[in-house]
Every structure is written in C-alpha cells, then in structure tokens.
N, C-alpha and C positions, 0 to 999 in steps of 0.2 A: 513494616511492610508485610502483608500477608503472603503466603506461598502462591496464591492465585495471582496477585499483582506482580510478583516476581516472575511468574511464568509468562504473563502477558508482556512484560518488559523484555524478557529474554527472547520471546518470539518476535517482537518488534525489531529488536537488534538483528536477530538472525534473518528476518524477512527483509532487512535493509542490506545486509552485507552479502549474503549468499547469492541472491539474484544479481546484484550489482557486479559481483565477481564474474559471472558468466556473461553479462552484457558487455563489460569492459574487455573480457577475453575475446569475445566475438569481434568487437570493433577493432581490437589490436591485430587479430589474425587476418581479418579481411581488409583492413585499412580503409573501410568505407564510412566510418563514423556513425553518427546517429541516424542519418538517412538510410544507410545500408542495414542498420539494425531494424529499423521500421519496415523496410522492404522485406526483410527475412520473416517478419511476422505474418506475411501474406504469401509465402512461397508455395504453400499447398493447402488443401482443404483442412487438414488437421491443425496446422498452425493458425490458419484463419479462424477456425472454430474456437480454438483456445484464446485467441486474441479477443474475439467478441465476447466470450464467456467472462473473461477478466474485465473487459470494459463495462459490461452490464453490471457485474458485481461492484465495480468501482463507483458507478453511478448510483446504485442502490445504497452503498455505504455513505456516499456524499449526501444523499437525501436524508438518511437517518441522522448523520452528524449534524446537519443544518437544523433539522427539526428539533433535536434534543438540545443543541446549543442555544437556540432561540428560546425554547420553553424553560430551560434551566438557567439561562443567562450565564452559561459556562463558555465564554468566548475563547478561552485558551484551548478548548477541545477542537476548535476549527483547524488547528495545526495538523490534524489527521488528514485533512483534505489534500493539501499539497504533498504530504508524505505518500498518499495513495496514488496520485497522478504522476509524481516525479520519481517515485521509487517503485511502488506497486501495492496491490491489495495485501500482499504478504507482510508488508510493514504497516500500512495504514490501519488495517482492522485491529491487529493486536495493540497498536499504539493507542487507538481510540478506546479500546476496552481497558487498557491500563489507566488512561486518564479518567475514564468514566467510573472506574472502581475506587477512585480515591475518596477519602472522607469528605473533602470539601465539596464534591459534586453529588454526594448522596442525598 
C-alpha cells in the first residue's frame, strides 16, 4: 500500500471517529438524541451556513462517486455515499479517495 493510500485510509478513520465523538458527546450532554443534534445544526447563522456548506459538499461528492462508479463499474466505491451521509464528508471523501486509488480501480 502506498503512503498516499495509507494517508487516505487514516483520514477516513479519523474523519469517522473524531466527529462522531463530538456528536455523541453532544447528545449525551443534552439528552436530546439525534433530533437535538440536528436542531443544533441550525441554532445560529454560523452553524446553519456550515451545515449547508457540508450538505452541498456531500451532494457534490455523491454525484462524483455515482458518475465514476457507473463509468468504471466500480460498484464497491458506492460505500462512500452512506459513509458521507451517515458519518460525514470528513469520512466519505477520504474513503472514496482510498478506494479510488487502489490498483483494481485504476
């Protein structure tokens, strides 16, 4: 495995674990669950802007993954889409780059 692929894999793992730590911490501290977390995304203009920024990035990544998965017939790469929407762009993007940089998909 190349250093670049290792970097993408490490970033995907970090992008899954680190944000999830903060999400779970928030839900535990407030006791509001997922609904409260989503409400917090719109608590002020700054968080709303960040939420929309990440949503648009997630949609752009999804379009890219779909287009390349179809053209390359690399169906396994579609796993980056649920990773993006269930965890975040910080996991989905490096995960996709890791998958895409493999020999089988070149």
